[in-house]
C-alpha positions in Angstrom: 56.3 -17.1 -78.9 54.2 -14.7 -76.7 56.2 -11.7 -75.5 56.4 -11.5 -71.8 55.1 -8.4 -70.1 57.5 -6.3 -68.1 56.5 -4.4 -65.0 58.1 -1.4 -63.6 59.0 -1.5 -59.9 57.1 0.8 -57.6 59.0 3.7 -56.2 59.7 3.9 -52.5 59.0 7.3 -51.0 59.5 8.5 -47.5 57.0 11.1 -46.0 58.8 13.0 -43.2 56.1 15.4 -41.9 54.9 16.2 -38.4 51.5 14.7 -37.3 51.1 17.0 -34.3 49.5 19.8 -36.3 46.4 19.6 -38.6 48.5 21.3 -41.4 50.9 18.3 -41.4 48.2 15.7 -41.1 46.3 17.4 -44.1 49.5 17.4 -46.1 49.8 13.7 -45.5 46.2 13.1 -46.5 46.8 15.0 -49.8 49.9 12.9 -50.5 48.2 9.6 -49.8 45.2 10.6 -51.9 47.6 10.9 -54.9 49.2 7.6 -54.1 45.9 5.8 -53.8 44.9 7.3 -57.2 48.1 6.4 -59.1 49.2 3.3 -57.2 52.8 3.8 -58.3 54.5 4.1 -54.9 55.3 2.3 -51.7 55.1 5.2 -49.3 56.5 5.2 -45.8 55.5 7.7 -43.1 57.7 8.9 -40.3 56.6 11.6 -38.0 58.9 14.5 -38.1 59.5 14.7 -34.3 60.2 11.0 -34.1 62.7 11.3 -36.9 64.5 14.1 -35.0 65.1 11.5 -32.2 66.2 8.8 -34.6 68.4 10.5 -37.1 70.8 7.6 -37.2 68.1 5.3 -38.4 67.0 7.9 -41.0 70.4 7.6 -42.7 69.6 4.0 -43.6 66.8 5.2 -45.9 67.7 4.4 -49.6 64.4 5.0 -51.3 63.7 6.8 -54.6 61.9 9.9 -53.1 61.4 12.1 -50.1 58.7 14.6 -49.1 59.6 16.4 -45.9 59.1 19.5 -43.8 62.5 20.4 -42.5 62.9 22.5 -39.4 65.6 20.7 -37.4 69.3 21.0 -38.3 69.8 17.2 -38.1 66.8 16.7 -40.5 68.2 19.3 -42.8 71.5 17.4 -42.9 69.7 14.2 -43.8 67.6 16.0 -46.4 70.6 17.7 -48.0 72.5 14.4 -48.2 69.6 12.4 -49.6 70.5 11.6 -53.2 67.1 10.7 -54.5 64.4 13.2 -55.7 63.1 15.3 -52.9 60.7 18.1 -51.9 60.9 20.3 -48.8 57.5 21.7 -48.0 58.9 24.1 -45.5 61.5 25.6 -47.8 62.0 29.3 -47.8 63.3 29.6 -51.4 66.7 30.8 -50.1 68.4 28.0 -48.2 66.3 25.4 -50.0 64.3 25.8 -53.3 60.5 26.0 -53.1 58.6 23.4 -55.1 55.1 23.7 -53.8 53.8 26.3 -51.4 50.8 28.2 -50.0 49.9 31.4 -51.7 50.7 33.8 -48.8 49.9 36.8 -50.9 46.3 35.6 -51.3 46.3 34.8 -47.5 47.3 38.4 -46.8 44.5 39.7 -49.2 41.9 37.4 -47.7 42.8 38.5 -44.1 42.8 42.2 -45.0 39.4 42.0 -46.8 37.9 39.9 -44.0 38.8 42.7 -41.5 38.0 45.6 -43.8 34.5 44.3 -44.5 33.9 44.4 -40.8 34.8 48.0 -40.6 38.3 47.8 -39.0 40.7 50.7 -39.4 43.5 49.6 -37.0 45.5 46.5 -37.8 48.4 44.5 -36.4 50.3 41.3 -37.0 51.3 38.9 -34.3 54.1 36.2 -34.5 56.0 34.7 -31.6 59.4 34.8 -33.0 61.0 35.7 -36.4 61.0 33.1 -39.2 61.2 33.7 -43.0 57.7 32.4 -43.5 56.1 34.4 -40.8 57.9 37.5 -41.9 56.7 36.9 -45.5 53.1 36.4 -44.3 53.3 39.7 -42.4 54.6 41.5 -45.5 51.8 40.1 -47.6 49.2 41.3 -45.0 50.8 44.7 -44.8 51.0 45.0 -48.6 47.3 44.2 -48.9 46.4 46.8 -46.4 48.7 49.4 -47.9 46.7 49.1 -51.1 43.9 50.7 -49.1 46.2 53.4 -47.6 46.3 51.6 -44.2 49.3 50.8 -42.0 49.9 47.6 -40.0 51.7 47.4 -36.7 54.1 44.4 -36.1 54.5 43.0 -32.6 58.0 43.3 -31.1 58.1 39.6 -30.5 58.1 39.0 -34.3 61.5 40.5 -34.5 63.1 38.1 -32.0 64.8 34.8 -32.8 62.3 32.1 -33.1 62.4 29.5 -30.3 59.1 27.7 -30.8 60.8 24.4 -31.9 63.0 24.3 -28.8 62.1 22.0 -25.9 61.1 25.0 -23.7 58.0 26.9 -22.9 58.6 29.6 -25.6 55.9 31.8 -24.2 57.2 31.8 -20.6 58.1 35.2 -19.4 56.7 37.0 -22.4 53.1 37.4 -21.2 53.7 40.9 -19.8 55.4 42.2 -23.0 52.7 40.8 -25.3 49.9 42.1 -23.1 51.6 45.6 -23.0 51.8 45.6 -26.8 48.1 44.6 -27.2 47.0 47.3 -24.7 49.1 49.9 -26.6 47.2 49.3 -29.8 44.3 51.6 -30.8 40.9 49.9 -30.3 39.1 48.2 -31.9 42.0 46.5 -33.6 42.2 43.5 -36.0 45.2 41.2 -35.4 46.3 38.7 -38.0 48.4 35.9 -36.5 51.1 33.9 -38.2 49.2 30.7 -37.6 46.7 29.1 -35.2 49.1 28.3 -32.4 49.9 31.9 -32.0 46.2 32.9 -32.3 45.3 30.4 -29.6 48.0 31.9 -27.3 46.8 35.4 -28.0 43.1 34.7 -27.4 43.9 33.0 -24.1 46.2 35.8 -23.0 43.5 38.4 -23.8 41.1 36.4 -21.7 43.5 36.3 -18.8 44.3 40.0 -19.1 40.6 41.1 -19.3 40.9 42.3 -23.0 37.7 41.6 -24.8 37.7 39.4 -27.9 36.3 40.3 -30.4 34.8 43.5 -29.1 38.2 45.2 -28.6 40.6 42.8 -30.3 39.6 40.6 -33.3 41.9 37.7 -33.9 42.4 35.6 -37.1 44.8 32.7 -37.6 45.9 30.4 -40.4 45.6 26.6 -40.7 42.0 26.1 -39.4 43.3 23.6 -36.8 40.0 22.7 -35.2 41.7 21.2 -32.1 42.9 24.7 -31.4 40.3 27.0 -32.9 37.4 25.3 -31.1 39.3 25.1 -27.7 39.2 28.7 -26.9 36.4 31.1 -25.8 35.6 32.6 -28.2 36.5 30.1 -31.0 39.1 31.4 -33.4 38.5 32.4 -37.1 41.1 30.9 -39.4 42.2 30.7 -43.0 41.9 27.2 -44.4 45.3 26.8 -46.2 44.2 24.0 -48.5 46.9 21.8 -47.1 45.5 18.6 -48.6 45.8 20.2 -52.1 49.4 21.3 -51.3 50.2 17.7 -50.3 48.5 16.4 -53.5 50.5 18.8 -55.7 53.7 17.9 -54.0 53.2 14.2 -54.6 52.3 14.8 -58.2 55.4 16.9 -58.7 57.7 14.3 -57.0 56.3 11.7 -59.3 57.2 13.8 -62.3 60.7 14.3 -60.9 61.3 10.6 -60.2 60.1 9.6 -63.7 62.3 12.3 -65.2 59.4 14.1 -66.9 59.1 17.8 -67.6 58.1 19.9 -64.7 55.6 22.8 -64.5 56.8 26.3 -63.7 58.0 26.3 -60.1 57.0 26.9 -57.4 53.5 25.5 -57.7 51.5 28.0 -55.7 48.3 26.7 -54.1 45.7 29.3 -53.1 44.1 29.1 -49.6 40.6 27.6 -49.6 38.5 30.1 -47.6 38.2 31.7 -44.2 36.3 29.8 -41.6 34.6 32.6 -39.6 34.2 32.0 -35.9 33.4 34.3 -33.0 36.9 35.8 -32.7 36.3 38.0 -35.7 32.5 37.8 -36.0 31.7 41.4 -35.1 31.5 44.9 -36.7 34.2 47.2 -35.5 32.9 50.1 -33.4 34.6 52.6 -31.2 31.7 53.5 -28.9 32.5 52.1 -25.4 28.8 51.8 -24.5 28.0 49.7 -27.6 31.1 47.6 -27.0 29.8 46.8 -23.5 26.4 46.0 -25.0 27.9 43.6 -27.6 30.1 41.9 -25.0 27.1 41.5 -22.7 25.0 39.9 -25.5 27.8 37.4 -26.3 28.6 36.4 -22.8 24.9 36.1 -21.7 23.3 34.7 -24.8 22.8 31.3 -23.1 20.7 33.0 -20.4 17.9 33.8 -22.9 18.5 37.5 -22.6 16.0 40.2 -23.8 16.6 43.7 -25.0 15.4 44.9 -21.6 18.2 42.9 -19.9 20.8 44.7 -22.1 19.3 48.1 -21.4 19.3 47.4 -17.6 22.9 46.2 -17.7 24.0 49.5 -19.4 21.6 51.6 -17.3 20.0 53.2 -20.4 16.5 53.2 -21.9 15.5 50.7 -24.6 15.0 53.7 -26.9 18.6 54.9 -26.3 19.9 51.4 -26.8 18.0 51.1 -30.1 19.3 54.4 -31.4 22.9 53.3 -30.5 22.6 50.1 -32.5 20.9 51.8 -35.4 23.6 54.5 -35.6 26.6 52.2 -35.5 25.4 48.8 -36.7 22.3 49.6 -38.8 20.3 47.0 -36.9 18.2 46.8 -33.7 19.3 45.2 -30.4 16.9 42.3 -30.9 18.3 41.7 -34.4 21.8 41.4 -33.0 20.6 39.1 -30.2 19.0 36.9 -32.9 22.2 37.0 -35.0 24.4 35.9 -32.1 21.9 33.2 -31.1 21.9 31.9 -34.7 25.7 31.9 -34.9 25.7 29.8 -31.7 23.1 27.5 -33.2 25.2 27.0 -36.3 28.3 26.3 -34.2 26.4 23.6 -32.1 25.0 22.0 -35.3 28.5 21.9 -36.9 30.6 20.9 -33.9 28.4 19.0 -31.5 26.1 16.0 -31.5 23.3 17.7 -29.6 19.8 17.0 -31.1 17.8 19.9 -32.6 15.5 19.7 -29.6 18.4 20.1 -27.2 19.8 23.0 -29.1 16.4 24.6 -29.2 16.2 24.4 -25.4 19.7 25.7 -24.9 18.9 28.7 -27.1 15.7 29.4 -25.1 13.1 28.6 -27.7 9.7 27.3 -26.5 9.6 24.4 -28.9 12.0 22.8 -31.5 9.5 23.7 -34.2 9.7 27.4 -33.3 13.5 27.2 -33.4 13.5 25.3 -36.7 11.3 28.0 -38.3 13.5 30.8 -36.9 16.7 29.1 -38.1 15.2 28.4 -41.6 14.2 32.0 -41.9 17.6 33.4 -41.0 19.9 30.8 -42.5 17.7 29.8 -45.5 17.8 26.1 -44.7 16.5 23.8 -42.0 18.8 22.9 -39.0 19.2 19.3 -40.0 20.1 20.2 -43.6 22.7 22.6 -42.3 24.2 19.9 -40.1 24.1 17.4 -43.0 25.8 19.8 -45.3 28.8 20.4 -43.0 29.1 16.7 -42.2 29.3 16.0 -45.9 31.9 18.6 -46.3 34.1 17.0 -43.7 33.6 13.5 -45.1 34.0 14.2 -48.8 36.1 17.4 -48.7 33.7 19.4 -50.8 35.1 22.6 -52.0 33.8 26.0 -51.0 32.3 26.4 -54.5 30.3 23.2 -54.1 29.0 24.2 -50.8 27.8 27.5 -52.2 26.1 25.6 -55.1 24.4 23.2 -52.7 23.1 26.1 -50.6 21.5 27.6 -53.6 
């Protein structure tokens, strides 16, 4: 008699994560990638903010597992009372154990090195409200700087009770105090923000207050949320936190927990991927007011096909004086800086827009697309269309930074 096969029932897992931020959406993608590979779960997705409004319905969930990001007290109550296996991806290690988390120490080191390589000697950290994770991110940044004998100033707002999850305009009424803090900092200053939402607020506040970014204040965020980073002028540099890998590792760990298998040492710490450099930090720190004005003029007028003579005229100096100024502080000529800024804009347009190479060539002021292509290839070491293809492939197939470097070679 043929022995009948037995099949194990699939586990039912609830994913309770916000979809309003790219970090949450990337976590979900990482989780679903693991599910699609193993095909051992039935997974159910509930947006965190919808769940907050329907906590009564949540209590009816009787599945095997739960992956959540818990900020709200009602969600915390549901999470604490859930009897199945569970992972809280916003745990602080004190009120709830950490299972999988971002390597914030590496984030701090990456941010510090990013600014130090650009010549900055004055540093600050900005967070709108006090939370355990933002405090820890600040401490990691400060520790990385202290290894170089450098101090870091913390904004007063980071010591206040966090209200960003409340249904109010958490920034309302604080503009003057934040502006006063920025203006009190020695310039040029490099500011590391708790995450992109705060960097977005800070860049816009600087624009409103007439504080030049990045010439006087360089700003770096965390999350690489393109909907925010590309929505400001200038665009915001940000650390890619590798959220998809965090989600993948969380799903893998929950699977081990539900199957009662041995677990790896906890927490599983996932390093950030890399820094996506945009204009908010793309500058060398200088403390010469005349050079700052020249750099600011080049950035704001680059679309007007400016020449070195235009910069000299704006500053009311000779071309020779301007050249000596750039050579002394930046070790390059004014025309080399104009070309560099023009190429950075070209790369941004190739990455983030659908403009043709001919259109981009015209926007940048080149006589022909062929002339632009030769100039781009000479500076970037690849043709414009290859550059665009590379970054489109990166988005589609989630190539790692190492694979990108290999492809460029």
